[in-house]
MOPAC internal coordinates of N, CA, C and O (Angstrom, degrees):
PM7 1SCF
backbone

  N    0.0000 0     0.00 0     0.00 0    0    0    0
  C    1.4268 1     0.00 0     0.00 0    1    0    0
  C    1.5318 1   108.23 1     0.00 0    2    1    0
  O    1.2310 1   121.04 1   -42.02 1    3    2    1
  N    1.3473 1   115.61 1   137.98 1    3    2    1
  C    1.4611 1   118.71 1  -179.26 1    5    3    2
  C    1.5236 1   110.81 1   -86.31 1    6    5    3
  O    1.2310 1   121.91 1   -27.66 1    7    6    5
  N    1.3018 1   113.96 1   152.34 1    7    6    5
  C    1.4621 1   118.86 1   177.69 1    9    7    6
  C    1.5204 1   108.96 1  -100.66 1   10    9    7
  O    1.2310 1   120.20 1   -30.11 1   11   10    9
  N    1.2839 1   117.21 1   149.89 1   11   10    9
  C    1.4583 1   122.58 1   179.79 1   13   11   10
  C    1.5212 1   108.33 1   -91.99 1   14   13   11
  O    1.2310 1   121.46 1   -52.33 1   15   14   13
  N    1.3117 1   114.81 1   127.67 1   15   14   13
  C    1.4628 1   120.88 1   179.63 1   17   15   14
  C    1.5199 1   108.17 1  -102.33 1   18   17   15
  O    1.2310 1   120.42 1   -62.73 1   19   18   17
  N    1.3054 1   116.80 1   117.27 1   19   18   17
  C    1.4524 1   120.87 1   175.93 1   21   19   18
  C    1.5171 1   108.05 1   -85.84 1   22   21   19
  O    1.2310 1   121.23 1   -55.55 1   23   22   21
  N    1.3396 1   115.25 1   124.45 1   23   22   21
  C    1.4543 1   120.24 1  -178.09 1   25   23   22
  C    1.5265 1   110.60 1   -75.07 1   26   25   23
  O    1.2310 1   121.83 1   -38.33 1   27   26   25
  N    1.3165 1   114.11 1   141.67 1   27   26   25
  C    1.4593 1   119.24 1   175.41 1   29   27   26
  C    1.5333 1   108.49 1   -76.52 1   30   29   27
  O    1.2310 1   120.64 1   -15.01 1   31   30   29
  N    1.3095 1   116.38 1   164.99 1   31   30   29
  C    1.4682 1   120.39 1   177.43 1   33   31   30
  C    1.5278 1   110.49 1   -58.34 1   34   33   31
  O    1.2310 1   120.69 1   143.46 1   35   34   33
  N    1.2967 1   116.29 1   -36.54 1   35   34   33
  C    1.4629 1   121.35 1   179.92 1   37   35   34
  C    1.5329 1   110.48 1   -66.34 1   38   37   35
  O    1.2310 1   120.01 1   138.20 1   39   38   37
  N    1.3251 1   117.58 1   -41.80 1   39   38   37
  C    1.4655 1   121.48 1   178.27 1   41   39   38
  C    1.5271 1   110.80 1   -66.66 1   42   41   39
  O    1.2310 1   120.28 1   140.62 1   43   42   41
  N    1.3165 1   117.07 1   -39.38 1   43   42   41
  C    1.4637 1   121.20 1   177.77 1   45   43   42
  C    1.5237 1   109.43 1   -62.94 1   46   45   43
  O    1.2310 1   120.30 1   133.98 1   47   46   45
  N    1.3236 1   117.02 1   -46.02 1   47   46   45
  C    1.4589 1   121.16 1   179.54 1   49   47   46
  C    1.5295 1   110.42 1   -60.18 1   50   49   47
  O    1.2310 1   120.03 1   135.50 1   51   50   49
  N    1.3238 1   117.56 1   -44.50 1   51   50   49
  C    1.4632 1   121.74 1  -179.82 1   53   51   50
  C    1.5247 1   110.62 1   -62.44 1   54   53   51
  O    1.2310 1   120.11 1   139.38 1   55   54   53
  N    1.3284 1   117.39 1   -40.62 1   55   54   53
  C    1.4607 1   120.65 1   178.90 1   57   55   54
  C    1.5287 1   110.46 1   -66.31 1   58   57   55
  O    1.2310 1   120.26 1   138.44 1   59   58   57
  N    1.3154 1   117.12 1   -41.56 1   59   58   57
  C    1.4678 1   120.55 1   177.97 1   61   59   58
  C    1.5240 1   110.56 1   -61.61 1   62   61   59
  O    1.2310 1   120.56 1   140.46 1   63   62   61
  N    1.3239 1   116.54 1   -39.54 1   63   62   61
  C    1.4629 1   121.04 1   178.30 1   65   63   62
  C    1.5296 1   110.57 1   -62.18 1   66   65   63
  O    1.2310 1   120.26 1   135.92 1   67   66   65
  N    1.3429 1   117.10 1   -44.08 1   67   66   65
  C    1.4647 1   120.61 1  -179.97 1   69   67   66
  C    1.5260 1   110.86 1   -65.69 1   70   69   67
  O    1.2310 1   119.85 1   140.65 1   71   70   69
  N    1.3158 1   117.90 1   -39.35 1   71   70   69
  C    1.4679 1   121.68 1   177.98 1   73   71   70
  C    1.5236 1   109.57 1   -63.80 1   74   73   71
  O    1.2310 1   120.16 1   132.74 1   75   74   73
  N    1.3273 1   117.29 1   -47.26 1   75   74   73
  C    1.4702 1   121.22 1   179.07 1   77   75   74
  C    1.5279 1   111.15 1   -60.24 1   78   77   75
  O    1.2310 1   120.64 1   138.30 1   79   78   77
  N    1.3069 1   116.38 1   -41.70 1   79   78   77
  C    1.4599 1   120.80 1   179.41 1   81   79   78
  C    1.5354 1   110.02 1   -63.79 1   82   81   79
  O    1.2310 1   120.10 1   139.35 1   83   82   81
  N    1.3136 1   117.41 1   -40.65 1   83   82   81
  C    1.4632 1   121.32 1   178.01 1   85   83   82
  C    1.5176 1   112.04 1   -64.25 1   86   85   83
  O    1.2310 1   120.27 1   140.38 1   87   86   85
  N    1.3267 1   117.10 1   -39.62 1   87   86   85
  C    1.4622 1   120.83 1   178.38 1   89   87   86
  C    1.5325 1   110.10 1   -65.81 1   90   89   87
  O    1.2310 1   120.19 1   136.44 1   91   90   89
  N    1.3327 1   117.25 1   -43.56 1   91   90   89
  C    1.4660 1   120.34 1   178.15 1   93   91   90
  C    1.5259 1   111.17 1   -61.63 1   94   93   91
  O    1.2310 1   120.31 1   137.68 1   95   94   93
  N    1.3229 1   117.01 1   -42.32 1   95   94   93
  C    1.4592 1   121.03 1   179.22 1   97   95   94
  C    1.5292 1   110.42 1   -63.92 1   98   97   95
  O    1.2310 1   119.69 1   136.65 1   99   98   97
  N    1.3225 1   118.19 1   -43.35 1   99   98   97
  C    1.4671 1   121.35 1   178.62 1  101   99   98
  C    1.5340 1   110.34 1   -62.12 1  102  101   99
  O    1.2310 1   120.37 1   139.91 1  103  102  101
  N    1.3129 1   116.90 1   -40.09 1  103  102  101
  C    1.4611 1   121.49 1   179.00 1  105  103  102
  C    1.5284 1   110.61 1   -63.75 1  106  105  103
  O    1.2310 1   120.21 1   134.66 1  107  106  105
  N    1.3265 1   117.20 1   -45.34 1  107  106  105
  C    1.4605 1   121.30 1   178.28 1  109  107  106
  C    1.5226 1   111.32 1   -60.96 1  110  109  107
  O    1.2310 1   120.56 1   137.11 1  111  110  109
  N    1.3231 1   116.53 1   -42.89 1  111  110  109
  C    1.4703 1   120.75 1  -179.34 1  113  111  110
  C    1.5252 1   111.30 1   -66.97 1  114  113  111
  O    1.2310 1   120.47 1   142.36 1  115  114  113
  N    1.3239 1   116.71 1   -37.64 1  115  114  113
  C    1.4612 1   120.69 1   178.20 1  117  115  114
  C    1.5278 1   110.24 1   -62.30 1  118  117  115
  O    1.2310 1   120.18 1   133.32 1  119  118  117
  N    1.3173 1   117.25 1   -46.68 1  119  118  117
  C    1.4593 1   120.84 1   179.74 1  121  119  118
  C    1.5298 1   110.52 1   -64.58 1  122  121  119
  O    1.2310 1   120.31 1   135.31 1  123  122  121
  N    1.3262 1   117.02 1   -44.69 1  123  122  121
  C    1.4654 1   120.99 1   179.99 1  125  123  122
  C    1.5269 1   110.69 1   -59.79 1  126  125  123
  O    1.2310 1   120.41 1   137.63 1  127  126  125
  N    1.3224 1   116.83 1   -42.37 1  127  126  125
  C    1.4692 1   121.13 1   179.69 1  129  127  126
  C    1.5304 1   110.96 1   -67.16 1  130  129  127
  O    1.2310 1   120.48 1   138.80 1  131  130  129
  N    1.3352 1   116.69 1   -41.20 1  131  130  129
  C    1.4613 1   120.65 1   179.51 1  133  131  130
  C    1.5299 1   110.51 1   -64.59 1  134  133  131
  O    1.2310 1   120.21 1   140.30 1  135  134  133
  N    1.3283 1   117.19 1   -39.70 1  135  134  133
  C    1.4638 1   120.33 1   177.38 1  137  135  134
  C    1.5200 1   109.75 1   -64.47 1  138  137  135
  O    1.2310 1   120.49 1   134.53 1  139  138  137
  N    1.3194 1   116.67 1   -45.47 1  139  138  137
  C    1.4639 1   121.69 1  -179.97 1  141  139  138
  C    1.5256 1   111.49 1   -59.31 1  142  141  139
  O    1.2310 1   120.38 1   138.94 1  143  142  141
  N    1.3325 1   116.87 1   -41.06 1  143  142  141
  C    1.4609 1   121.46 1  -176.95 1  145  143  142
  C    1.5310 1   112.71 1   -91.84 1  146  145  143
  O    1.2310 1   120.57 1  -173.02 1  147  146  145
  N    1.3475 1   116.52 1     6.98 1  147  146  145
  C    1.4593 1   122.46 1   179.46 1  149  147  146
  C    1.5306 1   111.83 1    54.63 1  150  149  147
  O    1.2310 1   121.04 1  -128.13 1  151  150  149
  N    1.3302 1   115.62 1    51.87 1  151  150  149
  C    1.4577 1   122.00 1  -178.77 1  153  151  150
  C    1.5151 1   110.33 1  -111.91 1  154  153  151
  O    1.2310 1   121.17 1    -8.20 1  155  154  153
  N    1.3074 1   115.36 1   171.80 1  155  154  153
  C    1.4610 1   120.32 1   173.29 1  157  155  154
  C    1.5246 1   108.23 1  -114.43 1  158  157  155
  O    1.2310 1   121.26 1   -16.87 1  159  158  157
  N    1.3085 1   115.19 1   163.13 1  159  158  157
  C    1.4551 1   121.09 1   179.73 1  161  159  158
  C    1.5283 1   108.85 1  -118.97 1  162  161  159
  O    1.2310 1   120.82 1   -35.93 1  163  162  161
  N    1.3100 1   116.04 1   144.07 1  163  162  161
  C    1.4453 1   121.98 1   177.13 1  165  163  162
  C    1.5200 1   107.11 1   -94.17 1  166  165  163
  O    1.2310 1   120.55 1   -56.85 1  167  166  165
  N    1.3241 1   116.56 1   123.15 1  167  166  165
  C    1.4598 1   121.42 1  -178.07 1  169  167  166
  C    1.5243 1   109.57 1  -132.75 1  170  169  167
  O    1.2310 1   121.44 1   -18.74 1  171  170  169
  N    1.3075 1   114.85 1   161.26 1  171  170  169
  C    1.4611 1   121.94 1   175.79 1  173  171  170
  C    1.5152 1   107.18 1  -107.92 1  174  173  171
  O    1.2310 1   120.53 1   -68.54 1  175  174  173
  N    1.3220 1   116.60 1   111.46 1  175  174  173
  C    1.4657 1   121.87 1  -178.78 1  177  175  174
  C    1.5143 1   110.13 1  -135.44 1  178  177  175
  O    1.2310 1   120.90 1   -41.91 1  179  178  177
  N    1.2865 1   115.89 1   138.09 1  179  178  177
  C    1.4675 1   122.25 1   175.67 1  181  179  178
  C    1.5238 1   112.33 1    52.54 1  182  181  179
  O    1.2310 1   120.49 1  -141.22 1  183  182  181
  N    1.3188 1   116.66 1    38.78 1  183  182  181
  C    1.4551 1   121.11 1   176.33 1  185  183  182
  C    1.5148 1   114.79 1    78.45 1  186  185  183
  O    1.2310 1   119.86 1  -167.64 1  187  186  185
  N    1.3322 1   117.86 1    12.36 1  187  186  185
  C    1.4607 1   120.52 1  -178.96 1  189  187  186
  C    1.5290 1   110.29 1  -138.88 1  190  189  187
  O    1.2310 1   121.26 1   -29.13 1  191  190  189
  N    1.3207 1   115.19 1   150.87 1  191  190  189
  C    1.4597 1   121.04 1   175.14 1  193  191  190
  C    1.5224 1   107.09 1   -86.57 1  194  193  191
  O    1.2310 1   120.88 1   -50.87 1  195  194  193
  N    1.3259 1   115.92 1   129.13 1  195  194  193
  C    1.4658 1   120.37 1  -175.85 1  197  195  194
  C    1.5212 1   111.23 1  -131.14 1  198  197  195
  O    1.2310 1   121.54 1   -29.86 1  199  198  197
  N    1.3124 1   114.66 1   150.14 1  199  198  197
  C    1.4588 1   123.81 1   175.88 1  201  199  198
  C    1.5248 1   106.35 1  -104.10 1  202  201  199
  O    1.2310 1   120.42 1   -70.08 1  203  202  201
  N    1.3418 1   116.81 1   109.92 1  203  202  201
  C    1.4735 1   120.77 1  -174.48 1  205  203  202
  C    1.5359 1   109.30 1  -119.28 1  206  205  203
  O    1.2310 1   120.30 1   -50.33 1  207  206  205
  N    1.3249 1   117.03 1   129.67 1  207  206  205
  C    1.4733 1   118.77 1   175.68 1  209  207  206
  C    1.5339 1   110.10 1   -59.11 1  210  209  207
  O    1.2310 1   120.87 1   -41.68 1  211  210  209
  N    1.3088 1   115.93 1   138.32 1  211  210  209
  C    1.4692 1   120.60 1  -175.85 1  213  211  210
  C    1.5179 1   112.35 1   -60.86 1  214  213  211
  O    1.2310 1   120.05 1   151.05 1  215  214  213
  N    1.3245 1   117.51 1   -28.95 1  215  214  213
  C    1.4686 1   118.74 1  -178.32 1  217  215  214
  C    1.5287 1   112.34 1   -71.30 1  218  217  215
  O    1.2310 1   119.53 1   174.79 1  219  218  217
  N    1.3334 1   118.51 1    -5.21 1  219  218  217
  C    1.4618 1   121.89 1   175.59 1  221  219  218
  C    1.5336 1   112.23 1   -89.73 1  222  221  219
  O    1.2310 1   120.04 1   177.33 1  223  222  221
  N    1.3176 1   117.53 1    -2.67 1  223  222  221
  C    1.4593 1   120.43 1  -179.83 1  225  223  222
  C    1.4960 1   111.16 1   -84.79 1  226  225  223
  O    1.2310 1   120.10 1   180.00 1  227  226  225

């Protein structure tokens, strides 16, 4: 039978940091790939959905 490990506040914070870092890295890679492939990205800005060329990021 497995035991349940309750994470400490410090462990939770560290995990949140790693998740945030992964999201930032994925975002950077998405923009870099879109620029390389001369694509645009669909974003939600100022209450509207917009199609923005990646080279404007």
